[in-house]
matplotlib code that plots the C-alpha trace (Angstrom):
import matplotlib.pyplot as plt

x = [102.2, 102.9, 106.9, 107.1, 110.4, 111.2, 112.5, 116.1, 116.1, 113.8, 115.0, 114.3, 115.3, 115.6, 113.3, 114.8, 113.2, 115.0, 117.7, 120.9, 123.3, 126.8, 127.5, 123.8, 123.5, 121.1, 117.9, 115.5, 111.8, 109.7, 105.8, 105.2, 108.3, 110.8, 114.4, 116.0, 119.2, 121.6, 124.2, 127.4, 127.0, 123.5, 124.3, 126.9, 124.3, 122.9, 125.5, 124.1, 120.6, 120.1, 119.5, 119.0, 117.9, 120.4, 120.4, 118.6, 120.3, 119.5, 115.9, 115.8, 117.1, 115.5, 112.0, 112.9, 113.6, 110.0, 108.2, 110.0, 108.7, 112.0, 112.2, 110.3, 110.0, 111.7, 110.4, 111.8, 109.9, 106.2, 103.3, 101.9, 98.6, 96.8, 96.2, 94.3, 90.3, 89.1, 85.8, 83.7, 80.3, 78.0, 74.9, 73.0, 76.3, 76.5, 78.5, 80.9, 81.3, 81.8, 84.6, 86.2, 85.9, 87.7, 90.3, 90.7, 90.6, 92.3, 91.5, 89.5, 86.7, 83.5, 80.7, 78.7, 75.3, 74.0, 70.1, 70.2, 67.5, 68.7, 70.2, 73.7, 74.1, 77.8, 78.3, 79.7, 82.8, 85.2, 86.6, 84.2, 81.4, 78.1, 76.6, 73.5, 71.7, 67.6, 67.6, 70.3, 72.3, 75.2, 78.9, 79.9, 78.0, 78.8, 82.4, 81.8, 80.0, 82.6, 85.1, 83.9, 83.3, 86.6, 89.1, 92.4, 95.2, 94.7, 91.5, 90.8, 88.0, 87.7, 84.5, 82.9, 83.4, 87.2, 89.5, 93.1, 96.0, 98.5, 100.7, 98.8, 98.6, 102.7, 103.4, 101.0, 101.7, 105.0, 104.1, 102.6, 106.2, 106.2, 104.2, 103.2, 101.4, 97.5, 96.7, 97.9, 95.9, 96.6, 96.8, 93.4, 92.9, 90.5, 89.5, 88.4, 88.9, 86.6, 87.8, 85.8, 86.8, 85.8, 87.1, 90.2, 90.1, 89.3, 92.3, 94.4, 92.8, 90.2, 89.6, 90.7, 93.6, 96.3, 99.2, 102.3, 104.5, 104.5, 104.3, 103.0, 99.3, 98.1, 96.8, 99.9, 101.0, 101.1, 98.0, 95.8, 93.2, 92.3, 89.7, 87.5, 86.6, 90.1, 91.9, 94.3, 94.5, 95.7, 92.1, 93.1, 93.7, 90.5, 88.7, 90.4, 89.6, 86.1, 85.8, 84.2, 81.7, 78.5, 77.6, 79.9, 78.4, 80.6, 83.5, 83.5, 87.3, 88.8, 87.7, 89.2, 92.4, 92.2, 91.1, 93.9, 96.6, 95.5, 96.0, 99.7, 99.4, 101.2, 99.5, 100.6, 99.7, 101.6, 101.2, 103.2, 100.1, 97.4, 93.6, 91.5, 88.1, 84.9, 84.6, 81.2, 80.1, 78.0, 78.5, 75.6, 76.9, 80.8, 79.7, 77.2, 80.4, 82.5, 79.5, 79.5, 83.2, 82.9, 79.9, 81.3, 83.9, 81.3, 80.3, 84.3, 84.8, 82.7, 84.6, 88.3, 88.2, 91.3, 92.4, 89.9, 90.8, 90.9, 94.1, 96.4, 100.1, 102.9, 101.8, 104.8, 103.4, 99.7, 101.0, 103.4, 101.5, 98.6, 101.0, 102.4, 99.1, 98.4, 101.2, 101.4, 104.3, 104.6, 102.7, 105.7, 107.8, 106.3, 105.6, 109.8, 110.2, 108.3, 110.2, 113.4, 112.3, 111.2, 114.7, 116.4, 114.5, 115.2, 119.0, 119.1, 117.9, 120.8, 123.1, 126.3, 125.9, 127.7, 126.2, 123.7, 122.1, 122.2, 120.6, 117.9, 117.0, 116.2, 113.8, 112.1, 111.5, 109.8, 107.7, 106.7, 105.9, 103.9, 101.9, 101.3, 100.1, 97.9, 96.2, 95.7, 93.8, 91.8, 90.5, 89.4, 87.9, 87.0, 86.5, 85.2, 82.2, 83.8, 86.4, 83.4, 81.6, 85.1, 84.9, 81.8, 82.7, 86.3, 87.6, 91.2, 90.5, 88.8, 91.6, 94.1, 90.9, 91.1, 95.0, 94.8, 92.4, 94.1, 97.3, 96.5, 94.4, 97.1, 100.0, 97.7, 98.2, 101.7, 102.0, 98.8, 98.7, 100.8, 98.4, 95.1, 96.8, 94.2, 95.0, 95.4, 92.0, 89.7, 91.8, 91.4, 87.8, 87.3, 89.6, 87.5, 84.4, 85.6, 86.7, 83.0, 81.2, 83.9, 83.8, 79.8, 79.3, 81.8, 79.5, 76.4, 77.9, 78.5, 75.1, 73.1, 75.1, 74.5, 78.5, 81.3, 83.9, 85.1, 85.6, 87.8, 91.7, 93.8, 94.9, 91.8]
y = [100.1, 103.3, 103.9, 107.8, 108.7, 111.2, 114.4, 116.1, 117.6, 115.4, 114.2, 110.8, 110.1, 106.6, 106.2, 107.0, 103.5, 101.8, 99.6, 99.2, 96.7, 96.2, 99.7, 100.2, 97.8, 95.4, 98.3, 96.7, 98.3, 100.3, 99.7, 97.2, 95.3, 95.1, 93.7, 95.5, 94.7, 97.7, 97.0, 98.4, 101.4, 102.3, 102.3, 104.6, 107.3, 107.6, 108.8, 109.5, 108.5, 111.2, 110.7, 113.3, 112.6, 113.9, 111.2, 107.9, 105.5, 108.1, 108.4, 104.4, 104.2, 106.5, 105.0, 101.7, 103.1, 104.5, 101.9, 99.7, 102.1, 102.0, 105.9, 109.1, 111.7, 115.3, 117.3, 120.4, 121.3, 122.8, 122.6, 126.3, 127.1, 127.8, 124.9, 123.5, 124.0, 123.3, 121.6, 121.6, 119.3, 121.1, 120.6, 122.9, 123.9, 128.0, 128.3, 125.6, 126.7, 130.6, 129.4, 127.1, 129.8, 132.0, 129.8, 129.3, 133.1, 133.4, 130.0, 128.6, 126.7, 125.4, 124.5, 121.8, 122.6, 119.1, 119.9, 122.4, 123.8, 127.3, 127.4, 128.6, 132.1, 133.3, 137.3, 137.9, 138.5, 136.1, 133.3, 131.0, 129.5, 127.2, 124.1, 123.0, 119.5, 120.2, 117.1, 115.5, 112.9, 112.2, 113.7, 111.3, 112.7, 116.2, 115.5, 113.7, 116.8, 119.3, 117.1, 117.3, 121.0, 121.7, 122.4, 122.4, 119.8, 118.9, 119.0, 119.1, 117.4, 119.5, 119.0, 121.7, 120.8, 120.7, 123.8, 123.4, 125.3, 127.4, 126.0, 123.0, 123.5, 124.1, 120.7, 118.5, 120.1, 119.1, 115.8, 116.0, 116.4, 112.8, 112.0, 108.8, 110.2, 110.6, 111.6, 113.0, 113.1, 115.5, 115.0, 115.9, 116.8, 117.9, 121.5, 122.6, 119.7, 119.5, 119.4, 116.0, 112.4, 111.5, 114.9, 113.9, 110.6, 111.8, 114.0, 111.4, 108.4, 109.8, 107.7, 110.6, 111.5, 108.9, 109.9, 111.7, 109.3, 110.2, 107.1, 105.7, 104.6, 101.3, 97.5, 96.3, 99.1, 100.9, 103.1, 101.2, 104.1, 108.0, 109.4, 111.8, 114.8, 116.3, 114.9, 116.0, 114.4, 114.6, 115.5, 113.0, 110.0, 110.2, 111.0, 108.0, 105.5, 106.8, 109.1, 108.1, 105.0, 106.4, 102.6, 102.8, 105.4, 105.3, 103.5, 105.2, 107.3, 103.8, 102.0, 105.2, 104.7, 101.0, 101.6, 103.5, 101.7, 98.7, 101.1, 101.6, 104.9, 106.1, 107.6, 109.7, 110.4, 113.9, 114.6, 117.7, 119.2, 119.6, 119.9, 120.6, 119.2, 119.0, 116.0, 114.2, 116.3, 113.5, 110.1, 108.8, 110.6, 109.2, 105.7, 105.2, 106.9, 104.3, 101.5, 103.2, 103.0, 99.2, 98.7, 99.8, 97.1, 94.4, 95.9, 96.2, 92.9, 91.8, 93.7, 93.1, 89.9, 89.6, 93.1, 93.7, 91.1, 92.2, 90.0, 89.5, 88.0, 85.4, 81.9, 81.3, 84.1, 83.1, 79.5, 80.3, 82.5, 79.9, 77.3, 79.4, 80.5, 77.3, 77.4, 73.6, 72.1, 70.6, 73.8, 75.9, 73.6, 73.7, 77.6, 77.8, 75.5, 77.7, 80.6, 78.7, 77.6, 80.9, 82.6, 80.5, 81.6, 84.7, 84.3, 83.1, 86.6, 88.2, 85.9, 88.8, 90.8, 91.0, 88.7, 87.5, 85.5, 89.1, 90.8, 87.7, 88.0, 91.4, 91.3, 88.2, 89.7, 93.4, 91.1, 88.7, 91.6, 93.4, 90.1, 89.6, 92.9, 92.8, 89.3, 90.9, 93.4, 92.0, 89.6, 92.6, 94.6, 92.8, 89.3, 90.8, 88.6, 85.6, 86.7, 87.5, 83.8, 81.7, 83.9, 82.7, 78.5, 78.7, 80.5, 80.1, 81.9, 84.6, 85.2, 85.4, 87.7, 90.1, 90.4, 90.7, 93.5, 95.4, 95.2, 96.0, 99.3, 100.1, 100.0, 101.6, 104.4, 104.5, 105.4, 107.9, 109.6, 112.7, 114.0, 113.7, 113.6, 111.1, 108.7, 105.2, 103.8, 106.0, 105.5, 102.0, 102.3, 104.8, 102.5, 98.9, 101.0, 102.5, 98.7, 97.4, 100.0, 99.4, 95.7, 95.7, 97.7, 95.0, 92.3, 94.2, 95.1, 91.3, 90.5, 92.6, 91.9, 87.7, 87.9, 86.9, 87.6, 90.7, 88.6, 85.9, 86.2, 87.2, 83.5, 81.6]
z = [76.8, 76.2, 75.5, 75.2, 76.2, 79.2, 78.5, 78.7, 82.2, 83.9, 87.2, 89.5, 92.7, 94.5, 96.8, 101.0, 101.9, 99.1, 100.3, 97.7, 97.7, 95.7, 94.8, 93.8, 91.5, 93.5, 94.8, 96.9, 97.7, 96.3, 95.9, 95.0, 96.7, 93.9, 93.4, 90.5, 88.9, 87.4, 85.1, 86.6, 84.3, 84.6, 88.6, 87.7, 86.5, 89.6, 91.6, 94.9, 94.1, 91.6, 87.8, 85.5, 82.0, 79.4, 76.6, 75.5, 77.7, 80.8, 79.6, 79.8, 83.0, 84.5, 83.2, 84.1, 87.7, 88.0, 86.5, 89.0, 92.1, 93.5, 92.6, 92.3, 89.7, 89.9, 86.7, 86.3, 83.6, 83.9, 81.5, 81.3, 83.7, 80.8, 79.7, 82.5, 82.9, 86.4, 86.6, 89.4, 89.8, 92.4, 93.7, 96.8, 97.7, 97.1, 100.0, 99.2, 95.2, 96.5, 98.6, 96.1, 93.2, 95.3, 95.4, 92.1, 90.6, 87.4, 86.5, 83.5, 85.3, 84.3, 86.8, 86.4, 88.1, 88.8, 88.8, 92.2, 93.2, 92.8, 89.4, 89.4, 88.5, 87.7, 87.6, 83.6, 82.3, 84.3, 83.3, 84.5, 82.7, 83.8, 82.4, 84.3, 84.3, 85.0, 87.1, 89.3, 87.1, 90.3, 90.3, 87.7, 85.2, 85.7, 85.4, 82.1, 81.0, 82.2, 80.7, 77.2, 77.5, 78.4, 75.5, 77.3, 77.0, 81.2, 83.2, 87.4, 88.8, 92.3, 93.8, 95.9, 99.3, 98.4, 98.7, 97.2, 99.4, 97.5, 95.3, 94.4, 90.5, 89.5, 91.5, 90.2, 86.8, 86.7, 86.4, 83.1, 81.8, 81.5, 78.3, 80.2, 83.0, 82.5, 86.3, 89.5, 92.6, 95.7, 99.1, 100.7, 104.2, 106.6, 105.9, 109.5, 111.7, 114.4, 118.1, 118.7, 119.3, 115.7, 114.2, 115.4, 114.1, 110.6, 110.7, 111.7, 109.6, 106.6, 103.9, 101.7, 103.5, 101.9, 103.6, 103.4, 100.9, 97.2, 94.9, 91.5, 91.9, 91.0, 91.2, 92.9, 94.5, 97.8, 97.0, 94.1, 93.5, 94.5, 95.5, 92.6, 95.1, 93.8, 90.0, 87.6, 84.4, 80.7, 79.0, 75.9, 77.9, 79.7, 76.6, 75.3, 78.0, 77.3, 80.7, 83.7, 83.8, 85.1, 85.6, 88.2, 90.5, 93.9, 92.4, 89.0, 90.6, 91.2, 87.6, 85.9, 87.7, 87.0, 82.8, 82.7, 83.7, 81.8, 78.8, 80.2, 81.4, 84.5, 87.4, 90.5, 94.2, 95.1, 98.6, 98.7, 96.6, 99.4, 99.0, 102.3, 102.4, 104.2, 107.1, 107.9, 111.2, 113.0, 113.8, 111.8, 108.6, 109.0, 110.2, 106.6, 105.0, 105.6, 104.6, 101.7, 100.7, 101.3, 99.3, 96.4, 96.2, 94.6, 91.1, 90.9, 91.5, 88.6, 86.4, 87.8, 89.9, 92.0, 92.0, 94.5, 96.5, 100.3, 100.7, 98.9, 100.2, 98.7, 99.7, 102.1, 104.9, 104.9, 105.5, 107.7, 109.9, 109.9, 111.0, 113.6, 114.7, 116.0, 118.4, 118.5, 118.1, 114.8, 113.8, 115.5, 113.5, 110.0, 110.3, 110.5, 108.1, 105.6, 106.5, 105.9, 102.6, 101.8, 103.1, 101.1, 97.3, 98.2, 98.9, 95.6, 94.4, 96.2, 94.7, 94.0, 96.9, 100.1, 102.5, 100.6, 103.6, 106.0, 102.9, 102.3, 105.6, 106.0, 103.0, 104.1, 108.0, 106.2, 103.8, 106.6, 109.3, 106.3, 105.2, 108.5, 109.4, 106.2, 107.5, 110.8, 109.5, 107.0, 110.0, 111.6, 108.4, 105.8, 107.8, 111.0, 110.5, 110.0, 113.1, 115.3, 114.0, 115.4, 118.3, 119.4, 118.7, 119.8, 123.2, 122.3, 118.7, 120.8, 122.5, 119.6, 117.9, 120.5, 120.6, 116.8, 117.5, 120.1, 118.7, 115.1, 116.8, 118.2, 115.8, 113.5, 116.3, 116.3, 112.6, 113.0, 115.8, 115.4, 112.6, 115.2, 118.4, 120.0, 122.9, 122.1, 123.8, 121.8, 118.6, 119.3, 119.5, 116.5, 114.4, 115.4, 114.4, 111.4, 110.5, 111.6, 109.2, 106.2, 106.7, 107.0, 103.7, 101.7, 103.1, 102.3, 98.6, 98.4, 99.6, 96.6, 94.0, 94.9, 94.2, 96.8, 94.4, 96.6, 99.1, 98.1, 98.5, 95.8, 94.3, 95.2]

ax = plt.figure().add_subplot(projection="3d")
ax.plot(x, y, z, "-o")
ax.set_aspect("equal")
plt.show()
């Protein structure tokens, strides 16, 4: 674990979703969900929710707030853009490359031509250089080649079908004033959203678009990894980690995130920095992309075990949900008792705050509802073959499963519809096809690897 001090002037702000109790001495929330207790003098430093680092003590409190996930960074220092090299892996995408280089004018760029049929030619005299692979070795190998060729402190990896929006570099580089940050990812949105049902669904629910909420990236958090289509990294950290693992192919970006995390580095997702990406055009391309995203998890499961688990909820949530789902008298009583025991346990955690029972109940309600949503989601997504089989043998479960599928889809629509403007019926259909494709990929990958670890819930 690294222990580099935050510089003076660095700021942190408490996440607006975090709840404060007892004058800010207990903070509940964050990603992952945390209960953070602060000494009175530490809580006093935060004031109206903002803390600026001015000395060793405030630096230690700021670091604790960041690492617990209850606060987000507000850096004021900005490394020079001259310390950045942009690496662009490209194969047979001359139009996309030209569009991207136009957006990157003025920056140092290394284009890695990964065996294009027509070798890439760049006019001499600019800040763009080309490395060529005589045969296609893949985007992962191309990124590694560019990483080794760069000489600057920071390296951005941007695929040739991505275009950065204005201001991306300033927003992302600022995070590296924290000496423990090794990787920052922007928000990736559709470049020119198609005015079709799938196009509007992707605008709302693209796998590359991780949403508007800034957060730390980590295996236990809201966002466990970020896509390799657009990344900004600290070159020395990635080199020390061995670069991208070319054996992992499509999962190399996920693997890099988790190796950096295990080495003690911090990773951030910064949605204020935006980049636009081309999206699949046909249903066949779209469905195949979803299947491939599920299939890459099996190789990761061999290396990271339970980190890849499709379901991770507290035992009390799983037990209570299973008992309540029986809709029997004994099951209902057992489920309620399980939740009461969990409430009493949480009440002890809130000892010392005003009305600890109410605080514990609010925290338990949020945690339980979130856990139930994850269970329903995984039954409709990764575990859909099991759900479908159960529907065939049980009329009662069939009704429950159909209700789950509708509820999960409509809840997801309520969370995302404003981005795409798609109606609930069409959105629900696309969501179910999305989950069907992804779950199919997970099972296909597990079968190819002859290893069902990727399907095992956490703790089993």
